[in-house]
C-alpha positions as CSV (number, residue, x, y, z in Angstrom):
1,M,17.0,-12.4,-15.7
2,F,18.2,-15.7,-17.2
3,V,20.7,-13.9,-19.5
4,T,22.1,-11.6,-16.9
5,Q,22.2,-13.9,-13.8
6,D,22.5,-17.4,-15.2
7,I,24.8,-16.6,-18.0
8,V,26.6,-13.2,-17.7
9,L,27.3,-13.1,-14.0
10,R,27.9,-16.8,-13.7
11,F,30.6,-16.9,-16.3
12,F,32.1,-13.4,-15.9
13,F,32.8,-13.6,-12.1
14,S,34.6,-16.5,-10.5
15,K,33.3,-15.9,-7.0
16,K,30.1,-14.2,-5.7
17,K,29.6,-13.5,-2.1
18,I,26.4,-12.0,-0.6
19,L,26.6,-11.3,3.1
20,Y,23.2,-10.9,4.7
21,K,24.6,-11.5,8.2
22,D,21.7,-10.9,10.6
23,F,19.7,-9.1,7.9
24,S,16.3,-10.6,7.1
25,I,14.4,-9.5,4.0
26,P,11.4,-7.3,5.1
27,I,8.1,-8.6,3.9
28,N,5.5,-5.9,4.7
29,S,7.7,-2.8,4.3
30,S,8.5,-0.5,1.5
31,I,12.2,-0.9,0.7
32,I,14.7,1.7,-0.4
33,L,18.1,0.1,-1.2
34,A,21.1,2.4,-0.7
35,P,24.2,0.8,-2.2
36,T,27.7,2.2,-2.9
37,H,28.3,2.7,-6.6
38,R,31.6,1.5,-7.9
39,S,30.9,0.0,-11.3
40,R,28.3,-0.5,-14.0
41,W,28.1,-4.1,-12.7
42,D,26.4,-2.8,-9.5
43,G,22.9,-3.1,-10.9
44,L,23.3,-6.7,-12.0
45,V,24.9,-7.9,-8.8
46,L,22.3,-6.1,-6.7
47,T,19.5,-7.7,-8.7
48,M,21.1,-11.1,-8.0
49,A,21.1,-10.4,-4.3
50,M,17.7,-8.7,-3.9
51,G,15.8,-9.3,-7.2
52,R,12.6,-11.2,-7.9
53,R,14.2,-14.7,-7.3
54,V,15.1,-13.7,-3.7
55,T,12.4,-11.2,-2.6
56,K,9.6,-11.9,-5.1
57,K,10.0,-8.2,-6.1
58,D,11.8,-6.5,-8.9
59,C,14.5,-3.8,-8.2
60,R,13.5,-0.5,-9.7
61,F,16.6,1.7,-10.2
62,M,16.6,5.5,-10.2
63,V,19.5,6.6,-12.5
64,T,20.8,9.7,-14.1
65,K,19.6,10.8,-17.6
66,S,23.0,10.4,-19.0
67,E,23.0,6.7,-18.2
68,M,19.7,6.1,-20.2
69,K,21.1,6.9,-23.6
70,G,21.7,4.6,-26.6
71,I,22.1,0.8,-26.2
72,Q,22.9,1.1,-22.5
73,G,19.6,3.0,-22.0
74,W,17.6,0.4,-23.9
75,F,19.2,-2.3,-21.7
76,L,18.7,-0.4,-18.4
77,K,15.0,0.1,-19.1
78,R,14.6,-3.6,-19.3
79,L,16.3,-4.0,-16.0
80,G,13.7,-1.7,-14.3
81,C,15.6,1.6,-14.5
82,F,14.1,5.0,-14.9
83,S,15.9,8.3,-15.1
84,I,15.9,11.5,-13.1
85,N,17.4,14.9,-13.8
86,Q,19.5,15.5,-10.6
87,L,19.6,19.3,-11.1
88,S,15.9,19.7,-11.7
89,P,13.8,16.6,-10.9
90,S,10.5,16.6,-12.7
91,L,7.3,16.3,-10.6
92,S,6.2,13.3,-12.7
93,T,9.5,11.4,-11.9
94,M,9.2,12.2,-8.2
95,K,5.6,11.1,-8.1
96,Y,6.5,7.9,-9.9
97,A,9.3,7.1,-7.4
98,I,7.0,7.9,-4.4
99,D,4.3,5.7,-5.9
100,L,6.8,2.8,-6.1
101,I,7.7,3.3,-2.4
102,E,4.0,3.5,-1.4
103,K,3.1,0.3,-3.3
104,G,5.9,-1.6,-1.4
105,E,8.2,-1.9,-4.4
106,Q,12.0,-2.1,-4.1
107,L,13.4,1.3,-5.1
108,V,17.2,1.5,-5.6
109,V,18.8,4.9,-5.2
110,F,22.6,5.3,-5.4
111,P,23.1,8.1,-2.8
112,E,26.5,9.0,-4.2
113,G,24.7,10.1,-7.3
114,K,27.2,8.7,-9.8
115,I,29.7,5.9,-10.2
116,N,32.4,6.6,-7.6
117,K,35.0,4.2,-9.0
118,Y,37.8,4.8,-6.4
119,G,35.5,5.2,-3.4
120,K,36.4,8.8,-2.8
121,K,34.6,10.5,0.1
122,L,31.5,12.3,-1.3
123,V,28.7,14.3,0.1
124,L,25.6,12.1,-0.5
125,K,22.8,13.5,-2.7
126,E,19.7,14.6,-0.9
127,G,17.2,12.8,-3.1
128,L,16.8,9.6,-1.2
129,Y,15.9,11.3,2.1
130,R,13.6,13.7,0.4
131,L,11.8,10.9,-1.4
132,A,11.5,8.9,1.8
133,R,10.1,11.9,3.7
134,L,7.5,12.6,1.1
135,A,6.5,8.9,0.9
136,A,6.3,8.7,4.7
137,K,3.2,10.9,4.4
138,K,1.5,8.0,2.6
139,T,2.9,4.9,4.3
140,D,4.6,4.5,7.7
141,S,6.6,1.3,6.9
142,I,9.6,2.5,5.0
143,I,13.1,1.1,5.6
144,V,16.4,2.1,4.0
145,I,19.0,-0.6,3.6
146,P,22.7,0.4,3.4
147,I,24.7,-1.9,1.2
148,G,28.4,-2.1,0.4
149,I,29.5,-3.5,-3.0
150,A,33.1,-4.4,-3.7
151,Y,35.1,-6.0,-6.5
152,S,38.4,-7.7,-6.3
153,K,39.7,-5.2,-8.8
154,I,38.8,-1.5,-9.0
155,S,37.7,-2.1,-12.6
156,P,36.2,-5.6,-12.6
157,K,37.8,-8.0,-15.1
158,F,36.9,-11.4,-16.4
159,R,36.9,-14.0,-13.5
160,D,37.3,-11.4,-10.8
161,E,35.2,-11.6,-7.6
162,F,32.5,-9.5,-6.1
163,C,30.9,-9.2,-2.6
164,L,27.8,-7.4,-1.3
165,S,27.4,-6.7,2.4
166,F,24.0,-5.8,3.8
167,G,23.7,-3.5,6.8
168,K,21.1,-3.2,9.5
169,P,18.0,-1.5,8.0
170,I,17.2,2.1,8.9
171,V,13.6,2.5,9.9
172,M,12.6,5.9,8.4
173,N,10.0,6.7,11.1
174,D,12.8,6.9,13.6
175,Y,14.6,9.6,11.6
176,L,11.9,12.0,10.4
177,D,12.8,14.6,12.9
178,I,16.4,15.1,11.8
179,N,17.5,17.1,8.8
180,V,18.9,15.7,5.5
181,K,22.5,16.4,6.3
182,E,22.3,14.5,9.6
183,F,20.6,11.6,7.9
184,N,23.1,11.5,5.1
185,R,26.0,11.4,7.6
186,L,24.4,8.4,9.3
187,L,23.7,6.7,6.0
188,N,27.2,7.4,4.6
189,K,28.7,5.9,7.7
190,K,26.7,2.7,7.5
191,M,27.3,2.3,3.7
192,N,31.1,2.7,4.3
193,Q,31.0,0.2,7.1
194,E,29.4,-2.4,4.8
195,E,31.8,-1.6,2.0
196,K,34.8,-2.2,4.2
197,I,33.4,-5.6,5.0
198,A,32.8,-6.3,1.3
199,L,36.3,-5.2,0.4
200,N,37.8,-7.4,3.0
201,N,36.0,-10.4,1.6
202,V,37.4,-9.8,-1.9
203,G,41.0,-9.3,-0.6
204,R,41.2,-5.5,-0.8
């Protein structure tokens, strides 16, 4: 944390904006963070905004298997990441993610499923909703937080800026009767709204 937040982020980016607006950090709820995914920096900047120093909880990232290879994989593991096979998720990985939710940890799921560098319109993956539905059988206090992340350049360069904008939390209990496509349309809309706010704050 000292290396990534106090050294790397501090010196690489010239300005850092985190817009919580009317958002207050939930204390007694299980949290699933649902951010847009535009850069490999996303994990670090999200940890600055919602990591242990802010919420007293670590961010646990669900990422693809391809991202967990080599030196990058070694580093990601130490940031709290674990991998999932999107085409055929293992029962052990699903159980691990559900246990994190049940225990009130902060699970980070990128609903777009991959880095979407240019912000193209994508159909969100179904994993987040399915995990939340399964976890809802064990705990009734799950919230999903839509987050927009933006950088002053499409590919962040030294001394660029970043902004995170937090949207109004979605209480899962209110959406257990709709199907995954309807939920993803709602989530996608809220993520895009927050990203537009973030983009405006970095001059794009």
